[in-house]
C-alpha positions in Angstrom: 148.5 -28.4 90.9 147.9 -24.7 91.1 147.1 -23.2 94.5 145.0 -20.0 94.8 144.7 -17.5 97.6 142.2 -14.7 97.4 142.3 -11.4 99.3 140.8 -8.0 99.3 137.3 -8.7 100.6 135.6 -6.7 103.3 132.7 -4.5 104.2 131.8 -1.6 102.0 128.8 0.7 101.6 126.5 0.5 98.6 128.1 2.4 95.7 131.6 1.7 96.9 134.4 -0.3 95.3 136.6 -3.2 96.2 139.4 -4.9 94.4 139.8 -8.6 94.9 143.1 -10.4 94.2 143.9 -14.0 93.6 147.5 -15.1 93.8 148.4 -18.3 92.1 151.3 -20.7 92.8 152.4 -23.9 91.2 152.3 -24.8 87.5 152.6 -21.9 85.0 149.9 -19.4 85.6 149.5 -18.6 81.9 148.3 -22.2 81.3 145.0 -21.5 83.0 141.9 -19.6 82.2 140.9 -17.7 85.3 137.6 -16.8 86.8 135.6 -15.5 89.7 132.5 -17.0 91.2 130.4 -16.1 94.2 128.1 -17.8 96.6 125.6 -16.0 98.8 124.2 -17.6 101.9 121.7 -20.4 101.0 122.4 -20.1 97.3 124.4 -21.9 94.7 127.8 -20.8 93.6 127.4 -18.5 90.5 129.7 -17.3 87.8 130.8 -13.7 88.0 133.6 -13.2 85.5 136.3 -15.0 83.5 139.3 -14.3 81.4 140.6 -16.8 78.9 144.2 -17.6 78.2 143.8 -15.5 75.0 142.5 -12.5 77.0 138.8 -12.8 76.1 136.6 -11.7 79.1 133.2 -12.9 80.1 130.8 -11.4 82.6 127.6 -12.3 84.3 124.8 -10.0 83.2 124.4 -8.8 86.8 127.9 -7.4 87.0 128.5 -6.1 83.4 129.6 -2.5 83.4 130.5 -2.6 87.1 133.1 -5.4 87.5 136.4 -5.9 85.6 138.5 -8.9 85.5 142.2 -8.6 84.8 145.3 -10.7 85.1 149.0 -10.0 85.6 150.9 -12.9 84.3 154.2 -11.5 85.6 152.8 -11.6 89.1 150.7 -14.7 88.7 147.7 -12.8 89.9 144.1 -12.2 88.7 142.1 -9.3 89.9 138.4 -8.4 90.1 137.7 -4.7 90.3 134.2 -4.2 91.6 132.6 -0.8 91.3 129.1 0.5 92.1 128.6 -2.3 94.6 125.1 -3.3 95.6 123.8 -5.2 98.6 123.0 -8.1 96.3 126.7 -8.4 95.6 127.2 -9.7 99.1 128.7 -13.1 98.9 131.8 -15.2 99.4 133.9 -14.7 96.2 136.0 -17.6 94.9 138.8 -17.6 92.4 139.1 -20.5 90.0 141.8 -21.7 87.6 140.6 -23.9 84.8 142.7 -26.3 82.8 140.4 -28.2 80.4 138.0 -30.2 82.5 139.9 -29.6 85.7 139.1 -26.6 88.0 141.0 -25.5 91.0 139.5 -23.2 93.7 140.7 -20.8 96.3 139.3 -20.6 99.8 137.2 -17.6 99.2 137.0 -14.1 100.5 133.9 -12.5 102.0 132.4 -9.3 100.4 129.7 -7.6 102.3 127.9 -4.6 100.9 125.7 -2.6 103.3 122.8 -0.5 102.2 
């Protein structure tokens, strides 16, 4: 099964930017749709962005125009560029690989946005 490792989280001031990375290993990366989710303390895990195998992208309304998901199939890596960050973006961000009904998750990376 695919294994995912996120990186790039950290502490940033409101209005700043971060780029998260998710490196995949295992079965062919191009076989999976990839996505990002986030979970704030005391809340459920929410969808942030996804990119299909065919390259179609989807975003939560709360991040449209600020976040961009991209993937580098040569490097088996998916990215989440986050701009104009807000304190409400503070959460643990998780990468997911989806193959039909099966989803695989990374361990998460903390993003903290200070006001």
